[in-house]
N, C-alpha and C positions, 0 to 999 in steps of 0.2 A: 378474429375479424378486426378487433380494435388495433392490434399491432400492425397489421397490413395497411389499415387506413393511415395510421401515423407515419409508417415508412413511406407510403405513397405520397403523403403531403410533403414530407421532408424532401423526397426525390424531386417532386414538381417545383417545390420552392428553390432548391439548389439549382435546378435547371433554369428557372426564371431569373435568378439573381446572378448566374454565371455570365460574365461578360463574354467569354468565349463562346458560349452557347448561342448568343444572339449577335454579337458585333461583327464577326467575320472580317473580311478585308475590304468590305464596302463594294461599290459597284464594280463589275468586271472590268479589268484593265485600269482601274483607278486606285492608286495607292499613294499614300503620303509616307514615304519611306524616310529613313534616317540619312540617306545618302542624297547629295544634291549635285547637279551638273555644273553649277556656276561657282563652286567653292564650298564654304561651310559657314554655319552660324558663327558670328564674332563673339568675342568676350566683352560685354558692356563695361567691365572694370578696367579695360586697357584703352589707351588713347586710340582715337578714331578721327579720320577726316570727315567733316560734315558735308554732305551733299544734299540740297533741298530739291525735292522733286514735287511738282505741282501737277495735279490731274483735273481735267474737266472737259467741257464742250466749247467749241469755238467755230463759228462759220459752218455749221453743219457737220463738223468733224469732232472726234473724241481725241484729246491730245494729252501728252506728257510734255512738260517743260522742265529740264531740257530733253531733247529726243536722242541725244548722243553723248556718251561719257568715255573718256579715256583714263584708265586706272592702271597703276603698277601692280604686277603680280606680288602678292604678299601684303598689299595694303588692306587695312581694316577701315571700312567706311560705315558711317552711321547715316542712313538715308532718313531724312526728315520728310515725311510724306504729308501732303495736304490736298484734300479734295475740295477744289474751289467750285466745282460743278453743281448742277441741279439734280444729277443722277447719282446713284451708287456707283462706285468704281473700285477696282482692285489693282495692286501692284504685285505681280509674281515674277520673281527673278529665276531664270533658268536658261538652258540652251533653247534655241528656237525650235529644235525637234521636240524637245520635252514639252515646251509650251503649246505647240500645235497639237501634240497628242492629249494634253490636258484640256486643251480648249474643246476638242471633240467630246470628251467626257462631260464637259460643262454643258454642252448642247443637250445631252441626254438627261442631265440632272441640273437644270438651271438654278435651282434654289440652294445648291452647295455653297457654303460660305467657307472663307479661308482666313484662318489665324494660324499660319505656319511660320517657321523660322525664316522662310524665303518669300513669304506672301502675307499681305493684309487686305482686308476689304474695308472700305471706308465709306460710311454714309456721307451725304452732302455736308460740306463745311466742317468736316472732322479732320483730325490729324492722328498720325501714328508714326512709329519709328521701327526700323530694322537695322540691326548691326550685323554686318557681313564681312567675312574675310575672304579675299579673292586669292585662292591657293593655286589656281590654274590659269595659264595664258590661253587666250583664244577670244572669240567673239560670242557674247552672250546677249540676252535681251531682258527687258522687263516689259510686261504686257498686261493688259486687262482682259481677262479670259471670260468675263460675263458675255454671254452670247450676243454677238452683233458689234461689241465694242472693239475688238481687235480689227474686225472688218471695216470699221469706221476710222481706222487710223491709229488706234491706241496701242502703239508699241514704241519702245525705245531701244537703243543699241548701247552696249557696254563692250569696249575693246579693252582687253587686259594684256599688257605688254610685259 
C-alpha cells in the first residue's frame, strides 16, 4: 500500500509540474508562433534605423504617430515605442489579415497581454522597443489589438519596397 501511495504521489506531482500537461496551445485559434508575417525579429547587436512611434488618444480617437511608414526590404528597424496616452495600448506588427484574426481572439480573451518579438503592450506613459528586420516586400501594419482600440482608429501602415 505504501509503494502505491508514493507512486501515485509521484505521478500526480509529475503531471502537475509538467508544462505540457497544462500549457497546451492556449485559446483555440490563438498561437504565438515563431513565424511572423511581416519579417523576423532583428538582431539588437547590428545597426538599425530608429523609428519613433507614439501611441495615445486624441479627439475621441486612438492613434499612432506616424500612421504610415515606408521601409526598404532588408532594413532593420529599431521601433522606439512610447505610450503618451491615458490608457494601456499595444503595438503588434503583422499583416492586416493576421492582426484581424488576432484581434478576434483578443475579444474572446481581453486580458491577454503581449510581450512578443513583434508586439509590446505598454501602460500609460511607458516606453519599450522592438528591433525588427523586414525580410519581405509588401504592405503590413501595426495595430493596437486591445478590444475597441483598433476600431477607434489605432492602426498604422508599413509599406516595404
